[in-house]
Phi, psi and omega in degrees: 000320179297321180298317180296318178297318179297318180298315180296320180296318180297313180293324177298319177295321178295319178296322177298318178299316179299319179299318180294323179296311184294325184257035180299144180284161177304323180295320180290323177300321177294325177296317178300324183298333183265356184226034185290325178060036178296137177078019183255005180238158179267179175050052182298339180296339179291346180271352178279121182294164181238153174093127178294326177297313181297318180296316180300330179267018176074015181077015177272090190226000185298332182242010182268137181245175174089009182219137184291341179294350175298345175302335177268315188281316181201098186300340179297331182291345176301327183290346181258012173292163174295165190295346183273161176282161181214144175235148179212151172225133183231129176239138179233133169277088187282178182297151175058037177062026178275137178266128181231123184229150178219134176224143182205157174217145180220146182217119173285137178235076176051224182285350178292332182118194181245132179248146181216153174233143180211156174216135175243132182226133174230133184227131175265128182304145179297142181216165181280153178276120180250138177230175178298320181282334182230075183295339179263008178115142180252017178097349178258164177229152180227160173207177179214149180208156176220145181209147177219129176253134182232144174238121188242154175213135179219150182208146174275113178283328173222184178289349181238338188246132181230155178221149181210157182222151171223124174260134188230142166255133187234139178219128174245130181227135175228110183058248183260005180250151179211152175233140182236150180200170178228146181209168178223142172252141179230132181221154174227152180218137182229120176271108188287169177291340176284118183305127177089350182265125181233139177242139180217153177210146179209153171239124184245144172068041173273111185188207187282168171276163181237144184217130180287135176218151180166175188293332180286352175264000182261143179202165175263131187240137175252102187296333182267346183072013182221110183291349180272354181219143176068184181290151179218166179053048177280123178301128184221166179228141170286136182272128177251159181282158173260147183228146176288161171279159181283081180295132184225130175249127179237143170222135186217162176229135175229141180227123184247130179225161175236087186296324176222164182301137177075358179247123175243137180232134179235125174256140180216141177222132176239141167251130187235134178237104175269160179273000182228024178195181177280163179290155178207171184232137171248143179219146181203164180221136175231134175233139182221147175251114178056025181059027180245308180254131184234140172231139185221149175210150181196178175223128189250139172063042174294133182078358177288129183296135175056033182277142173261359182274160182189242187293139174228157174202166180190167178222164179201155175226125177243114185247122182266129173261112186308131176064013180235288184192168172245124179265128184243118177243124183225148179227139178226146181227135178228132177277126179245030173057236182294343178269010179073242188211168178232139179236135179245142175231129180233138174234124181230155178226121175256116186275000000 
């Protein structure tokens, strides 16, 4: 009983924090304007959400259950998956012809909890190296890539309260330089006494700093500037700065109702606090008929300063093969204003 009271108090405090963020005064908003710190963290690809369902709902997923993409948004929700295992693959046509992919698998193992594996990959297409002397290319080519591998674990501590973790290895590479890091995501989920109401909170990318290293930063140095005296050609490295990971705190509320038979509707709202930007809110709605046909709409990054993000929507079809598997096809679309749009495609299999 004491544990339950403590859990409720913690979630109530988190909800109060979210309320204060959303209802910030103009004076506080002006304070945020001077301390946004945009562009001060590494591994920016970790801030790109995963899953066509999540994108269609505006990225409001901290308290939403029933989808394996929660391994990214709130790992605690993995423990509330159906008893079967699930696999998913997600591809996004990201901005500037960048390819963004996500793959994950999760398996419940009885009372031990639920285990999951995930990988996020982002790739910039290869291009020629241009310089002032060779604006059309000097014969070399460059590319960039980012990748993160995650190992997740989630468990129901009570019939209403769940907790989850994800440990991640992260790598950012640009041409011949690369930065490596490690991080952990922590999430909690609470199924309230009010039927259909769920509360969730997560902290993502809490970990090490990242620093670029590689052969193009290495050179031979002559400390005296005179090859005829003293040591020469000393192997040296250019020193690069270290950068934090994009730490993100999310708290969300989801409410699920069945207004008429065979129709389920889920409303979700998240308040998000990143360490390199102003606070913002995501909101979304999902409606489904017999858990087969899905329609979604949302709004992403409300109150985020200078944001090009906004309206999102998506659709999905989940087809069950009796005694075999359920095939899940989902599509998501997000308007990015002057940057045009982003489209997500997800294929999932629930065994």
